[in-house]
Each structure stands twice: as structure tokens, then as C-alpha cells.
C-alpha positions in Angstrom: 72.1 37.4 101.4 71.7 40.0 98.5 73.8 43.3 98.9 70.5 45.1 98.3 68.2 43.4 100.6 66.2 45.6 102.8 67.0 45.4 106.5 65.0 46.9 109.4 66.4 48.7 112.3 64.2 50.2 115.3 65.9 52.8 117.6 64.6 54.3 120.6 65.8 58.1 120.7 65.5 61.3 122.7 62.8 63.5 121.4 64.9 66.6 120.9 65.4 69.1 118.0 68.0 67.8 115.5 68.1 64.2 116.6 66.6 63.0 113.2 68.9 65.1 111.3 72.0 63.7 113.1 71.0 60.2 112.7 70.1 60.5 109.0 73.3 62.5 108.3 75.5 59.7 110.0 74.0 57.1 107.8 74.2 59.3 104.7 77.9 60.1 105.4 78.7 56.3 105.4 77.1 55.8 101.9 74.1 53.7 103.2 70.6 54.2 101.3 67.6 54.7 103.8 64.5 53.4 101.8 62.0 54.0 104.4 62.0 56.1 107.6 59.2 56.4 110.2 59.3 58.3 113.4 56.8 58.8 116.2 56.3 59.3 120.0 56.7 56.1 122.1 55.1 54.8 125.1 57.7 56.6 127.3 57.4 60.5 127.6 60.4 62.4 126.0 61.4 59.3 123.8 60.5 58.5 120.3 60.8 55.4 118.3 62.3 55.4 114.9 62.0 52.6 112.2 64.6 52.6 109.6 64.7 50.4 106.5 68.2 50.4 104.9 69.7 48.6 101.9 72.5 46.3 102.6 73.9 43.1 104.1 74.3 41.9 107.7 77.6 43.6 107.9 76.1 46.9 106.7 73.5 46.6 109.4 75.9 45.7 112.1 78.0 48.8 111.3 74.9 51.1 111.3 73.8 49.7 114.5 77.3 50.2 116.2 77.4 53.8 115.0 73.9 54.5 116.1 74.8 53.2 119.6 77.6 55.6 119.8 75.2 58.8 119.3 74.4 60.3 122.7 70.7 60.8 121.5 70.1 57.2 121.0 68.9 55.1 124.0 68.5 51.6 122.4 68.9 50.0 119.0 67.4 46.8 117.8 68.2 45.1 114.4 65.0 43.3 113.5 66.2 42.0 110.2 66.4 38.3 110.9 63.6 38.4 113.8 60.0 37.3 113.8 58.2 40.7 113.5 54.9 42.2 112.6 55.3 44.8 110.0 52.7 47.2 108.6 52.7 50.3 106.2 49.8 52.8 105.9 49.2 54.6 102.7 46.6 57.2 101.6 45.8 57.1 97.8 43.9 59.7 95.9 42.3 57.9 92.8 40.6 59.6 90.0 36.9 58.5 89.9 33.7 59.2 87.9 30.2 58.0 88.2 31.0 55.0 86.0 34.2 53.8 88.0 33.3 54.8 91.6 31.7 51.5 92.4 34.4 49.4 90.9 37.0 51.2 92.9 35.0 50.9 96.1 34.7 47.1 95.5 38.4 46.6 95.0 39.1 48.7 98.1 36.7 46.3 100.0 38.4 43.2 98.8 41.8 44.8 100.2 40.1 45.7 103.4 40.9 49.4 102.6 38.7 52.3 103.8 37.2 55.1 101.9 38.1 58.2 103.8 36.9 60.9 101.4 34.6 61.0 98.4 34.7 64.0 96.1 33.3 64.7 92.8 36.4 63.8 90.8 38.3 61.6 93.2 38.4 59.4 96.1 40.8 59.1 99.0 41.5 55.6 100.2 43.3 54.5 103.3 45.0 51.1 103.1 47.0 49.3 106.0 49.1 46.1 105.4 52.5 44.8 104.4 54.3 46.5 101.7 53.3 43.9 99.1 49.7 44.4 99.8 50.0 48.3 99.5 52.1 47.8 96.3 49.5 45.5 94.8 46.6 47.8 95.5 48.5 50.8 94.1 49.2 48.9 90.9 45.4 48.1 90.6 44.5 51.8 91.1 47.0 52.9 88.5 44.6 51.9 85.9 42.0 54.2 87.2 44.6 57.1 87.6 46.4 57.7 90.9 46.4 61.5 91.4 48.3 61.4 94.7 49.8 58.9 97.2 51.6 59.1 100.6 53.1 56.3 102.4 54.1 56.0 106.0 57.1 53.7 105.4 57.5 50.4 107.3 56.5 50.1 110.9 57.9 47.0 112.7 57.4 45.4 116.1 58.8 42.1 117.5 56.1 39.5 118.0 55.6 38.8 121.8 57.5 35.5 122.0 60.4 36.9 120.1 60.6 40.0 122.4 60.7 37.9 125.5 63.7 35.9 123.9 65.5 39.0 123.1 65.0 40.4 126.7 66.2 37.1 128.2 69.3 37.1 125.9 70.3 40.7 126.8 69.9 40.0 130.6 72.2 36.9 130.1 74.7 39.1 128.1 74.7 41.8 130.7 75.2 39.2 133.6 78.2 37.7 131.7 79.7 41.2 131.0 79.4 42.1 134.7 81.0 38.9 135.7 83.8 39.3 133.3 84.2 42.8 134.6 84.4 41.7 138.1 87.0 39.3 137.3 89.2 41.7 135.5 88.9 44.2 138.6 90.1 41.2 140.8 86.7 41.3 142.6 86.0 37.6 141.8 88.8 35.0 141.8 87.6 32.0 139.6 90.3 29.8 141.3 89.2 30.7 144.8 87.1 28.2 146.6 85.5 28.5 150.1 87.1 26.5 153.0 85.3 23.3 153.7 
């Protein structure tokens, strides 16, 4: 695995002032580079979901996840780097357009299943959603017409349904094992004890 490969981490965090700053500062202090960051409200009130894309190898991501789990504002952390996920990015692109180029731009947007969200006298704003390669390819095509402005959401990622269920089962199994190990250490369970016949 390349040292500069992009890894995806999703964290569920408390929706409080300063949480984003604390998380970003923690990662920055350790010298890791965040290439994409998207945050928004989750399905649970008072909790937000954060999708981080970080450059590094498996060891780097393991360290980041460990550090994130230590923060009191973080409820749950998932490393999705090697999981089967759905990932999307949204971009708004303002492209220079004239009466002679407008139809061409609209036709290319249609091929990419992008939406025209605003048409002005000198420019068009296009909304495109898809994986990062699709967004980048569309951006490169639009450069020849003159890209005046672009804003990108950054990567959004979610486990596919089958993978999500596997992880939930794996976590439950790990929790059960830890509980049993803890009980043995406390002397609550004696593995050598057998009930009388």
C-alpha cells in the first residue's frame, strides 16, 4: 500500500461548539494530512457524522482511529478504507458560457448526468454528483470553456448494507468476547469449573 494512499474514516460525534476544531487539531498535531472533510447532522439528534479522507497507510489510519476514540466528543469511529462502500461527492461548477458554447456545455452535462442549476448571461452553474473520478473528469472537460468557480463537498461514504451487517455482527462478537474475558479476570467465571453430574 502506498504511503500516500487516501484512507476513509467516518466518525459519529457530539454536535457541540469546538468539536470539529479539536478533531482537526489532533490530526494536524500528529502531522497527518486531511485531503477531504465533510460534516453534517446525522439521523440521531445532537450527533453529527464526519467523513475524513486522510493520506497514509494502514498504520497511520489505525493511529488516527485510536486517537479519535480517546476524544470525549467522539461517540463512534469506523475505518472504511478497506470496506465495501458507496462513496459520492457533490460539486457546483460555474462555467463561462456564451451563446455559441452554451448548448455544447449543456450536452456534456447531460452525458455526465449533471444538472444545470442556474443560467446567466455569461455563465452557467452546474451541479454534479458521483465518485471523485467522475467529478474530476467533468471538471477537466469544463476547463476548456473556462471554469470561473468550483466548490466540492469532499468525499461522503457509507457502508453497503451487507458490509454494515457484517461489521455489526463482528462488533457484537468482540463485545461478547471482551465481556467473557473480563468476567474470567474478575473471577466471576471459572473456565475449569464444571457443574456436578
